[in-house]
DSSP file (Angstrom, degrees, kcal/mol; ACC not computed):
  #  RESIDUE AA STRUCTURE BP1 BP2  ACC     N-H-->O    O-->H-N    N-H-->O    O-->H-N    TCO  KAPPA ALPHA  PHI   PSI    X-CA   Y-CA   Z-CA
    1    1 A X              0   0    0      0, 0.0     9,-3.2     0, 0.0     2,-0.3   0.000 360.0 360.0 360.0 150.2   43.2  -65.6  192.0
    2    2 A X  B     -A    9   0A   0     69,-0.3     7,-0.2     7,-0.2     2,-0.2  -0.744 360.0-105.8 -97.5 144.3   42.4  -67.9  194.9
    3    3 A X     >  -     0   0    0      5,-3.4     4,-1.6    -2,-0.3    67,-0.0  -0.495  21.2-146.3 -65.3 128.9   40.9  -66.8  198.1
    4    4 A X  T  4 S+     0   0    0     -2,-0.2    65,-0.2     1,-0.2    -1,-0.1   0.606  95.7  45.0 -75.0  -9.4   43.5  -66.8  200.9
    5    5 A X  T  4 S+     0   0    0      3,-0.1    58,-0.3    63,-0.1    -1,-0.2   0.832 133.8   6.9 -99.6 -40.3   40.9  -67.7  203.5
    6    6 A X  T  4 S-     0   0    0      2,-0.1    -2,-0.2    56,-0.1    55,-0.1   0.396  89.9-121.5-128.1   2.0   38.9  -70.5  201.9
    7    7 A X     <  +     0   0    0     -4,-1.6    -3,-0.1     1,-0.2     2,-0.1   0.527  63.1 138.6  72.0   7.6   40.7  -71.3  198.6
    8    8 A X        -     0   0    0     -6,-0.1    -5,-3.4     1,-0.1     2,-0.3  -0.392  65.5 -89.9 -76.3 162.7   37.7  -70.5  196.3
    9    9 A X  B     -A    2   0A   0     -7,-0.2    -7,-0.2    -2,-0.1     2,-0.2  -0.571  43.9-124.7 -72.8 132.8   38.2  -68.6  193.1
   10   10 A X        -     0   0    0     -9,-3.2     2,-0.4    -2,-0.3    13,-0.2  -0.526  20.0-144.4 -78.7 147.8   37.9  -64.8  193.6
   11   11 A X  E     -B   22   0B   0     11,-3.4    11,-3.3    -2,-0.2     2,-0.3  -0.913  15.9-118.5-114.3 138.2   35.4  -62.9  191.5
   12   12 A X  E     -B   21   0B   0     -2,-0.4     2,-0.4     9,-0.2     9,-0.2  -0.600  34.2-178.6 -78.0 135.1   35.9  -59.4  190.2
   13   13 A X  E     -B   20   0B   0      7,-2.8     7,-3.2    -2,-0.3     2,-0.4  -0.997  12.6-151.6-134.7 137.2   33.3  -56.9  191.4
   14   14 A X  E     +B   19   0B   0     -2,-0.4     2,-0.3     5,-0.2     5,-0.2  -0.911  21.1 161.2-112.4 137.7   33.1  -53.2  190.6
   15   15 A X  E >   -B   18   0B   0      3,-2.5     3,-2.0    -2,-0.4    31,-0.1  -0.939  69.1  -7.1-152.3 131.6   31.7  -50.5  192.8
   16   16 A X  T 3  S-     0   0    0     -2,-0.3    30,-0.1     1,-0.3     3,-0.1   0.823 129.2 -53.2  55.5  34.9   32.1  -46.7  192.6
   17   17 A X  T 3  S+     0   0    0      1,-0.2     2,-0.5    28,-0.1    -1,-0.3   0.540 115.1 115.7  79.8   5.6   34.8  -47.0  189.9
   18   18 A X  E <   -B   15   0B   0     -3,-2.0    -3,-2.5    21,-0.1     2,-0.5  -0.930  52.4-153.9-111.9 131.2   36.8  -49.5  191.9
   19   19 A X  E     +B   14   0B   0     -2,-0.5    14,-0.3    -5,-0.2     2,-0.3  -0.920  22.7 172.4-106.9 123.9   37.4  -53.1  190.7
   20   20 A X  E     -B   13   0B   0     -7,-3.2    -7,-2.8    -2,-0.5     2,-0.6  -0.792  34.0-120.7-125.5 165.6   38.0  -55.6  193.5
   21   21 A X  E     +BC  12  31B   0     10,-1.6    10,-3.4    -2,-0.3     2,-0.3  -0.955  38.2 179.7-108.3 121.0   38.4  -59.3  193.8
   22   22 A X  E     -BC  11  30B   0    -11,-3.3   -11,-3.4    -2,-0.6     2,-1.6  -0.867  39.8-119.7-123.4 154.5   35.9  -60.8  196.2
   23   23 A X    > > -     0   0    0      6,-2.9     5,-1.5    -2,-0.3     3,-1.4  -0.616  42.9-168.7 -90.1  75.1   35.1  -64.3  197.5
   24   24 A X  T 3 5S+     0   0    0     -2,-1.6    32,-0.2     1,-0.3     3,-0.1  -0.533  71.3   2.1 -72.6 118.8   31.5  -64.1  196.1
   25   25 A X  T 3 5S+     0   0    0     30,-2.7    -1,-0.3    -2,-0.4    31,-0.2   0.489 126.2  74.4  80.7   2.6   29.5  -67.0  197.5
   26   26 A X  T < 5S-     0   0    0     -3,-1.4    31,-3.2    29,-0.5    -1,-0.2   0.247 116.3 -33.6-111.0-123.4   32.4  -68.3  199.6
   27   27 A X  T   5S-     0   0    0     29,-0.2    79,-0.3    -3,-0.1    -3,-0.1   0.638  76.4-123.7 -81.4 -13.9   33.7  -66.7  202.8
   28   28 A X      < +     0   0    0     -5,-1.5    79,-0.3     1,-0.2    26,-0.2   0.545  60.4 142.7  85.1   6.7   32.9  -63.2  201.7
   29   29 A X        -     0   0    0     77,-0.1    -6,-2.9    -6,-0.1     2,-0.3  -0.236  35.4-146.9 -73.2 169.6   36.4  -61.8  202.0
   30   30 A X  E     -CD  22 104B   0     74,-2.6    74,-2.6    -8,-0.2     2,-0.5  -0.999   8.2-141.1-146.5 146.2   37.9  -59.2  199.6
   31   31 A X  E     -CD  21 103B   0    -10,-3.4   -10,-1.6    -2,-0.3     2,-0.5  -0.914  15.3-165.0-108.9 124.7   41.2  -58.3  198.1
   32   32 A X  E     - D   0 102B   0     70,-3.0    70,-2.6    -2,-0.5   -12,-0.1  -0.939  15.9-135.8-109.0 123.9   42.2  -54.7  197.6
   33   33 A X    >>  -     0   0    0     -2,-0.5     3,-1.1   -14,-0.3     4,-0.7  -0.210  49.1 -77.1 -65.0 171.9   45.1  -53.8  195.3
   34   34 A X  T 34 S+     0   0    0     65,-0.4     4,-0.3     1,-0.3     3,-0.2   0.809 127.8  22.3 -44.4 -49.9   47.4  -51.1  196.7
   35   35 A X  T 3> S+     0   0    0      1,-0.1     4,-2.2     2,-0.1    -1,-0.3   0.445  97.5  92.3-104.5   1.0   45.3  -48.0  196.0
   36   36 A X  H <> S+     0   0    0     -3,-1.1     4,-2.4     1,-0.2     5,-0.2   0.874  85.2  51.8 -66.9 -36.7   41.8  -49.5  195.8
   37   37 A X  H  X S+     0   0    0     -4,-0.7     4,-1.8     2,-0.2    -1,-0.2   0.922 110.7  49.2 -64.0 -42.2   41.0  -49.1  199.5
   38   38 A X  H  > S+     0   0    0     -4,-0.3     4,-0.7     1,-0.2    -2,-0.2   0.917 111.5  49.2 -62.8 -42.8   41.9  -45.4  199.3
   39   39 A X  H >< S+     0   0    0     -4,-2.2     3,-0.9     1,-0.2    -2,-0.2   0.910 109.5  51.9 -61.7 -42.5   39.8  -45.0  196.2
   40   40 A X  H 3< S+     0   0    0     -4,-2.4    -1,-0.2     1,-0.2    -2,-0.2   0.852 110.2  49.0 -63.7 -34.1   36.8  -46.6  197.9
   41   41 A X  H 3< S+     0   0    0     -4,-1.8    -1,-0.2    -5,-0.2    -2,-0.2   0.541  83.8 114.2 -85.7  -6.8   37.1  -44.3  200.8
   42   42 A X  S X< S-     0   0    0     -3,-0.9     3,-1.6    -4,-0.7    -3,-0.0  -0.352  77.7-121.4 -60.2 146.0   37.3  -41.1  198.7
   43   43 A X  T 3  S+     0   0    0      1,-0.3    -1,-0.1     4,-0.0    -4,-0.0   0.760 111.1  55.3 -63.6 -24.6   34.3  -38.9  199.2
   44   44 A X  T 3  S+     0   0    0     -5,-0.1    -1,-0.3     2,-0.0     2,-0.1   0.540  97.6  82.2 -84.3  -6.8   33.3  -39.1  195.5
   45   45 A X  S <  S-     0   0    0     -3,-1.6   -29,-0.1    -6,-0.2   -28,-0.1  -0.346  91.3 -73.8 -96.2 175.8   33.3  -42.9  195.5
   46   46 A X        -     0   0    0      1,-0.1    -1,-0.2   -30,-0.1   -31,-0.0  -0.122  36.0-119.9 -62.3 159.9   30.7  -45.5  196.5
   47   47 A X        -     0   0    0      1,-0.0    -1,-0.1    -6,-0.0    -7,-0.0   0.427  49.7-110.3 -82.5   2.0   29.9  -46.2  200.1
   48   48 A X  S >> S+     0   0    0      3,-0.1     4,-2.1     4,-0.0     3,-1.0   0.568  70.9 144.0  83.5   8.0   30.9  -49.9  199.5
   49   49 A X  H 3>  +     0   0    0      1,-0.3     4,-1.6     2,-0.2     3,-0.2   0.888  69.7  50.2 -48.8 -50.8   27.3  -51.2  199.8
   50   50 A X  H 34 S+     0   0    0      1,-0.2    -1,-0.3     2,-0.2   -35,-0.0   0.812 112.2  50.0 -60.8 -27.1   27.7  -53.9  197.2
   51   51 A X  H X4 S+     0   0    0     -3,-1.0     3,-1.0     1,-0.2    -1,-0.2   0.848 107.5  51.8 -78.6 -34.1   30.9  -55.1  199.0
   52   52 A X  H 3< S+     0   0    0     -4,-2.1    -2,-0.2     1,-0.3    -1,-0.2   0.805 110.5  51.0 -70.2 -28.2   29.3  -55.2  202.4
   53   53 A X  T 3< S+     0   0    0     -4,-1.6    -1,-0.3    -5,-0.2     2,-0.2  -0.039  74.1 146.8-101.7  30.6   26.5  -57.4  200.9
   54   54 A X    <   -     0   0    0     -3,-1.0    -3,-0.1   -26,-0.2   -31,-0.0  -0.497  58.4-106.4 -65.9 129.1   28.6  -60.0  199.2
   55   55 A X        -     0   0    0     -2,-0.2   -30,-2.7     1,-0.0   -29,-0.5  -0.328  40.9-160.3 -59.4 138.2   26.8  -63.4  199.3
   56   56 A X        -     0   0    0    -31,-0.2     2,-0.9   -32,-0.2   -29,-0.2  -0.947  21.0-133.7-125.7 141.1   28.5  -65.7  201.8
   57   57 A X    >   -     0   0    0    -31,-3.2     3,-1.8    -2,-0.4    -2,-0.0  -0.842  18.6-162.9 -90.6 104.7   28.3  -69.5  202.2
   58   58 A X  T 3  S+     0   0    0     -2,-0.9    -1,-0.1     1,-0.3   -31,-0.0   0.601  82.3  69.6 -69.4 -10.3   27.7  -69.8  206.0
   59   59 A X  T 3  S+     0   0    0      2,-0.1     2,-0.4    -3,-0.0    -1,-0.3   0.634  77.5  97.5 -80.9 -12.1   28.8  -73.5  205.9
   60   60 A X    <   -     0   0    0     -3,-1.8     2,-0.5   -34,-0.2   -54,-0.0  -0.637  65.5-151.6 -78.8 127.2   32.4  -72.5  205.3
   61   61 A X        -     0   0    0     -2,-0.4     2,-0.5   -55,-0.1    -2,-0.1  -0.887   9.4-163.1-102.2 126.4   34.5  -72.4  208.4
   62   62 A X        -     0   0    0     -2,-0.5     2,-1.0   -35,-0.1   -56,-0.1  -0.916  15.7-138.9-111.4 131.4   37.4  -70.0  208.4
   63   63 A X    >   -     0   0    0     -2,-0.5     3,-1.3   -58,-0.3    -2,-0.0  -0.791  14.0-168.1 -89.7 102.5   40.2  -70.2  210.9
   64   64 A X  T 3  S+     0   0    0     -2,-1.0    -1,-0.2     1,-0.3     4,-0.1   0.720  83.9  62.5 -64.8 -21.3   40.9  -66.6  211.9
   65   65 A X  T 3  S+     0   0    0     -3,-0.1    -1,-0.3     2,-0.1     2,-0.3   0.725  83.0  95.7 -76.9 -21.1   44.1  -67.6  213.6
   66   66 A X  S <  S-     0   0    0     -3,-1.3     2,-0.1     1,-0.1    -4,-0.0  -0.521  81.7-119.5 -72.1 132.1   45.6  -68.8  210.3
   67   67 A X        -     0   0    0     -2,-0.3     2,-0.2     1,-0.1    -1,-0.1  -0.416  28.4-123.4 -67.1 147.2   47.8  -66.3  208.5
   68   68 A X        -     0   0    0     -4,-0.1    10,-2.2    -2,-0.1     2,-0.4  -0.612  15.9-140.6 -90.8 152.9   46.6  -65.3  205.0
   69   69 A X  B     -G   77   0C   0    -65,-0.2     8,-0.2    -2,-0.2     2,-0.2  -0.915  30.1-100.0-113.6 142.1   48.7  -65.7  201.9
   70   70 A X      > -     0   0    0      6,-3.5     5,-1.9    -2,-0.4     6,-0.3  -0.394  23.3-155.3 -63.8 124.9   48.8  -63.0  199.2
   71   71 A X  T   5S+     0   0    0      1,-0.2   -69,-0.3    -2,-0.2     3,-0.3   0.693  93.5  45.5 -74.4 -16.4   46.5  -64.1  196.3
   72   72 A X  T   5S+     0   0    0      1,-0.2     2,-0.4     4,-0.1    -1,-0.2   0.815 107.0  54.4 -93.6 -35.1   48.5  -62.0  193.9
   73   73 A X  T > 5S-     0   0    0      3,-0.2     3,-1.2     1,-0.1    -1,-0.2  -0.255 119.6 -92.9-100.4  45.0   52.1  -62.8  194.8
   74   74 A X  T 3 5S-     0   0    0     -2,-0.4    -3,-0.2    -3,-0.3    -2,-0.1   0.849  86.6 -48.1  48.6  43.6   52.0  -66.6  194.5
   75   75 A X  T 3 <S+     0   0    0     -5,-1.9    -1,-0.3     1,-0.2    -4,-0.1   0.653  82.8 164.9  80.8  16.1   51.1  -67.2  198.1
   76   76 A X    <   -     0   0    0     -3,-1.2    -6,-3.5    -6,-0.3    -1,-0.2  -0.398  47.7 -97.7 -62.5 144.8   53.7  -65.0  199.9
   77   77 A X  B     -G   69   0C   0     -8,-0.2    20,-0.5     1,-0.1    -8,-0.2  -0.309  35.5-136.7 -66.4 147.5   52.7  -64.5  203.5
   78   78 A X        -     0   0    0    -10,-2.2     2,-0.5    18,-0.2    18,-0.2  -0.597  16.0-115.8 -95.7 163.4   50.8  -61.3  204.5
   79   79 A X  E     -E   95   0B   0     16,-3.6    16,-2.8    -2,-0.2     2,-0.5  -0.877  25.1-135.9 -98.4 130.7   51.5  -59.2  207.6
   80   80 A X  E     -E   94   0B   0     -2,-0.5     2,-0.4    14,-0.2    14,-0.2  -0.766  26.3-174.7 -89.1 125.9   48.7  -59.0  210.0
   81   81 A X  E     -E   93   0B   0     12,-3.3    12,-2.9    -2,-0.5     2,-0.6  -0.926  24.7-123.9-122.7 146.3   48.0  -55.5  211.3
   82   82 A X  E     -E   92   0B   0     -2,-0.4     2,-0.6    10,-0.2    10,-0.2  -0.793  20.5-160.5 -90.7 122.6   45.6  -54.3  214.0
   83   83 A X  E     -E   91   0B   0      8,-3.8     8,-2.3    -2,-0.6     2,-0.4  -0.919  12.2-166.3-104.7 115.0   43.3  -51.6  212.7
   84   84 A X        -     0   0    0     -2,-0.6     2,-0.4     6,-0.2     6,-0.1  -0.841   9.3-172.4-107.5 137.7   41.8  -49.7  215.6
   85   85 A X    >   -     0   0    0     -2,-0.4     3,-1.2     3,-0.4     5,-0.1  -0.979  57.7 -40.8-129.9 120.0   38.8  -47.4  215.4
   86   86 A X  T 3  S-     0   0    0     -2,-0.4    29,-0.0     1,-0.2    -2,-0.0  -0.367 111.7 -35.0  65.5-142.3   37.8  -45.3  218.4
   87   87 A X  T 3  S+     0   0    0     -3,-0.1    -1,-0.2    -2,-0.1     2,-0.1   0.448 110.5 105.4 -94.5  -1.7   38.0  -47.0  221.8
   88   88 A X  S <  S-     0   0    0     -3,-1.2    -3,-0.4     1,-0.1     0, 0.0  -0.323  83.8-107.7 -80.4 164.8   36.9  -50.4  220.5
   89   89 A X        -     0   0    0      1,-0.2     2,-0.2    -5,-0.1    -1,-0.1   0.874  54.0-154.1 -60.6 -42.8   39.3  -53.3  220.0
   90   90 A X        -     0   0    0     -6,-0.1     2,-0.3    -5,-0.1    -6,-0.2  -0.549  12.5 -75.9 103.3-168.7   39.3  -53.2  216.2
   91   91 A X  E     -E   83   0B   0     -8,-2.3    -8,-3.8    -2,-0.2     2,-0.5  -0.868  31.7-118.5-130.1 163.5   40.0  -55.7  213.5
   92   92 A X  E     -E   82   0B   0     -2,-0.3    13,-0.3   -10,-0.2     2,-0.3  -0.923  28.4-166.9-105.9 126.4   43.1  -57.4  212.0
   93   93 A X  E     -E   81   0B   0    -12,-2.9   -12,-3.3    -2,-0.5     2,-0.5  -0.825  14.7-134.2-110.8 153.9   43.8  -56.8  208.4
   94   94 A X  E     -EF  80 103B   0      9,-1.9     9,-3.5    -2,-0.3     2,-0.4  -0.931  23.7-176.5-113.4 121.7   46.3  -58.7  206.3
   95   95 A X  E     -EF  79 102B   0    -16,-2.8   -16,-3.6    -2,-0.5     2,-0.5  -0.951  23.5-131.1-122.9 136.8   48.7  -56.7  204.0
   96   96 A X     >  -     0   0    0      5,-2.5     4,-1.5    -2,-0.4   -18,-0.2  -0.733   8.6-154.4 -84.7 125.9   51.2  -58.0  201.5
   97   97 A X  T  4 S+     0   0    0     -2,-0.5    -1,-0.1   -20,-0.5   -19,-0.1   0.668  91.3  51.1 -74.1 -14.5   54.6  -56.3  202.0
   98   98 A X  T  4 S+     0   0    0      3,-0.1    -1,-0.1     1,-0.1   -20,-0.0   0.942 128.1  13.9 -87.8 -55.6   55.5  -57.0  198.3
   99   99 A X  T  4 S-     0   0    0      2,-0.1   -65,-0.4   -65,-0.0    -2,-0.2   0.551  94.1-130.1 -98.1  -8.6   52.5  -55.7  196.3
  100  100 A X     <  +     0   0    0     -4,-1.5    -3,-0.1     1,-0.2     2,-0.1   0.692  54.8 149.5  65.3  22.5   51.0  -53.7  199.3
  101  101 A X        -     0   0    0     -5,-0.1    -5,-2.5   -66,-0.1     2,-0.4  -0.412  36.9-138.2 -77.5 162.5   47.5  -55.3  198.7
  102  102 A X  E     -DF  32  95B   0    -70,-2.6   -70,-3.0    -7,-0.2     2,-0.5  -0.985   6.7-153.5-130.2 133.5   45.2  -55.8  201.6
  103  103 A X  E     -DF  31  94B   0     -9,-3.5    -9,-1.9    -2,-0.4     2,-0.5  -0.910  11.0-169.2-103.6 129.2   42.9  -58.7  202.4
  104  104 A X  E     -D   30   0B   0    -74,-2.6   -74,-2.6    -2,-0.5     3,-0.1  -0.980  15.3-138.6-116.6 126.6   39.8  -58.1  204.5
  105  105 A X    >>  -     0   0    0     -2,-0.5     3,-2.1   -13,-0.3     4,-0.5  -0.325  49.4 -64.6 -72.7 164.8   37.8  -61.0  205.9
  106  106 A X  T 34 S+     0   0    0    -79,-0.3    -1,-0.2     1,-0.3   -77,-0.1  -0.243 124.3  15.6 -53.2 131.2   34.0  -60.8  205.8
  107  107 A X  T 3> S+     0   0    0    -79,-0.3     4,-2.0    -3,-0.1    -1,-0.3   0.157  97.1 100.2  91.7 -17.9   32.7  -58.0  208.0
  108  108 A X  H <> S+     0   0    0     -3,-2.1     4,-2.6     2,-0.2     5,-0.2   0.885  79.8  51.5 -72.0 -37.1   35.9  -56.1  208.3
  109  109 A X  H  X S+     0   0    0     -4,-0.5     4,-2.8     2,-0.2     5,-0.2   0.936 110.9  48.8 -62.5 -45.0   35.2  -53.5  205.6
  110  110 A X  H  > S+     0   0    0      1,-0.2     4,-1.7     2,-0.2    -1,-0.2   0.914 112.0  49.0 -60.4 -43.1   31.8  -52.7  207.3
  111  111 A X  H  X S+     0   0    0     -4,-2.0     4,-0.7     2,-0.2    -2,-0.2   0.929 112.4  48.0 -62.5 -45.3   33.5  -52.4  210.7
  112  112 A X  H >< S+     0   0    0     -4,-2.6     3,-0.9     1,-0.2    -2,-0.2   0.916 111.8  49.2 -62.0 -44.2   36.2  -50.1  209.3
  113  113 A X  H 3< S+     0   0    0     -4,-2.8    -1,-0.2     1,-0.2    -2,-0.2   0.813 109.4  52.4 -67.9 -28.8   33.7  -47.9  207.5
  114  114 A X  H 3<        0   0    0     -4,-1.7    -1,-0.2    -5,-0.2    -2,-0.2   0.613 360.0 360.0 -81.9 -10.4   31.6  -47.6  210.7
  115  115 A X    <<        0   0    0     -3,-0.9    -2,-0.2    -4,-0.7    -1,-0.2   0.379 360.0 360.0-116.6 360.0   34.6  -46.5  212.7
């Protein structure tokens, strides 16, 4: 699968029994299948440390205003949703309405887990 943010090939990464597709060495974003985010957040699963520390190429410029396209559903557009935690502004996550997968840009998982 191709990264919806920088077009690099996604790499499979496993943590806490969850297998994800990450932009390893690229923009650092990650693709969660429908139930993978829930599994990662289960109390018995990993804290996501390996995912938070995905190597990133800092020379890659990502346009946050550009809508993301689903890497699984042949580029169908995702819906951008605002994820709010506490009183802070929050982050925008991108979810595919067809397969219900979720794309998180670099840093968004860490922000969600801290809130």
